[in-house]
Structures are given as structure tokens and as C-alpha cells.
C-alpha positions in Angstrom: 7.7 7.9 -2.6 11.0 9.5 -3.3 12.6 7.4 -0.6 13.3 4.5 -3.0 10.3 2.4 -1.9 8.6 3.0 -5.2 10.7 0.3 -6.7 9.5 -2.3 -4.2 7.1 -5.1 -5.3 5.7 -5.2 -8.8 6.6 -1.6 -9.8 6.3 -2.3 -13.5 2.6 -3.3 -13.2 1.9 -0.2 -11.0 3.7 2.0 -13.6 1.7 0.7 -16.5 -1.6 0.9 -14.5 -0.9 4.6 -13.9 0.0 5.2 -17.5 -3.3 3.6 -18.6 -5.2 5.6 -15.9 -3.8 8.8 -17.4 -5.2 7.7 -20.8 -2.0 6.6 -22.5 -1.6 3.2 -24.2 2.1 2.9 -23.4 5.0 4.4 -21.4 6.4 5.6 -24.7 3.1 7.5 -25.5 3.2 9.1 -22.1 6.8 10.2 -22.5 6.2 11.4 -26.1 3.3 13.6 -24.8 5.8 15.4 -22.5 8.9 15.7 -24.7 10.5 18.5 -22.7 10.0 16.9 -19.2 12.9 15.3 -17.5 12.6 11.7 -16.3 12.2 13.0 -12.7 9.4 15.3 -13.8 7.6 12.4 -15.5 7.9 10.3 -12.4 6.6 13.2 -10.3 3.5 13.5 -12.6 2.8 9.8 -12.1 3.1 10.1 -8.3 0.8 13.1 -8.3 -1.7 11.1 -10.3 -1.6 8.3 -7.8 -2.3 10.9 -5.0 -5.1 12.6 -6.9 -6.8 9.3 -7.8 -6.5 8.1 -4.1 -4.4 5.2 -5.2 -1.8 5.8 -2.4 -4.2 4.7 0.3 -5.0 1.6 -1.8 -1.3 1.0 -2.2 -0.9 1.2 1.6 -3.6 -1.4 2.1 -2.0 -3.6 -0.6 1.3 -3.5 1.3 -0.5 -4.5 4.5 -2.0 -7.6 2.7 1.4 -8.6 1.4 3.2 -8.2 4.7 0.5 -10.0 6.6 0.4 -12.8 4.1 4.1 -13.3 4.3 4.2 -13.3 8.2 0.9 -15.0 8.8 0.1 -17.2 5.8 -2.7 -19.0 7.8 -4.3 -15.7 8.8 -4.6 -13.8 12.0 -3.7 -16.1 15.0 -6.3 -17.4 17.3 -3.8 -17.4 20.2 -1.5 -14.4 20.8 1.4 -16.2 22.3 5.0 -14.8 22.0 5.6 -16.4 18.6 2.4 -15.1 17.1 2.9 -11.7 18.7 6.3 -11.5 17.0 4.8 -12.5 13.6 2.1 -9.8 13.9 4.6 -7.2 15.0 6.9 -8.1 12.1 4.1 -7.8 9.6 2.9 -4.5 11.0 6.4 -3.1 11.4 7.2 -3.9 7.8 3.9 -2.4 6.7 4.8 0.8 8.6 8.2 0.9 7.1 6.7 1.0 3.6 4.1 3.6 4.4 4.5 7.0 2.7 4.8 10.0 5.0 1.4 11.3 4.0 -0.3 8.2 5.4 1.7 7.5 8.6 -0.9 8.9 11.0 -3.6 6.8 9.3 -1.5 3.7 9.6 -0.8 4.5 13.3 -4.6 4.7 13.9 -5.1 1.4 12.0 -2.4 -0.3 14.1 -4.0 1.0 17.3 -7.4 -0.3 16.2 -5.9 -3.7 15.4 -4.3 -3.9 18.9 -7.5 -2.7 20.6 -9.8 -5.0 18.7 -8.0 -7.8 16.9 -9.6 -9.3 13.8 -11.2 -12.7 14.1 -8.9 -15.7 14.1 -8.0 -16.7 10.6 -8.6 -13.3 9.1 -6.5 -13.1 6.0 -7.3 -10.2 3.6 -6.8 -11.4 0.0 -6.6 -7.9 -1.5 -6.6 -4.2 -0.7 -10.3 -4.0 -0.9 -11.0 -6.4 2.0 -14.0 -5.2 3.9 -12.3 -5.1 7.4 -9.2 -3.5 5.9 -11.3 -0.8 4.3 -12.8 0.1 7.7 -9.3 0.4 9.2 -7.9 2.5 6.3 -10.7 3.8 4.1 -10.1 5.6 0.8 -10.1 9.3 1.6 -8.1 12.5 1.1 -5.0 12.5 3.3 
């Protein structure tokens, strides 16, 4: 996510989660364990860890949940009139914009699946591990 989007959302929480996943108690401990690495190198190590631990796909689902919740707080619309079509397009468009290059094809497939077979009215995933969302974008190597 070298395109600047890594700083979107609650990046501090994501950073500390990755640090703990790597077995360090703090950011200071992680940095101290790599005293000759530049800050860029440290950031790359954290990004590589996210990819290896399949957290990027989960992040992509997390972004979908957030975008859908912002555009459709009541869930997926029962009627797809112009106003609701716009809200859905806005949520999906923003989701696509935040998608890392490595996952673009998978997101395109998920978007196509949502268009071909829309979720039930009122569907509102509450997190990245939503059952339907996992079928659209399962954890896997990309």
C-alpha cells in the first residue's frame, strides 16, 4: 500500500496489531530489533507480514464493510431505484479505490457477483468475517 492509502482509517490500531502478530510488545521493541533498518524498510517488513498472514484480503473486506455502512446505513436496499443504485455504486466505487493492486481482480469478481446476485434486502455486514462477504472474497493467496 505504497500509494498512501495505508494511512486511511485507524492505521494506528492496524500497526500495533501487526507488531503484536510479529511477537513484539511495542513499536519500540520492533524497531529496536532492527536497528540498522530504515523506516521505509521497517514499513515494508510490516506490509510483507500482512501479505504473508493473509491480512490484506481481510483488510479489503473490512474496507467494504466500512464503505457500505457509510453509504447504506440501513443495509442493502430492497428496491434498486436511481437513488439506491447511486448509493451502492458509491460504496462499491470507494471500496475499489481503496483496494491494493494485488486484490483488484478479486474485487472485480466480487462486484460482478453482487450485481448478478444481489444480497438480501437489509444485508449489512458488521465486520470483515461476515459469512456472505467471505463467500465473495475468501481468504486465500492472491
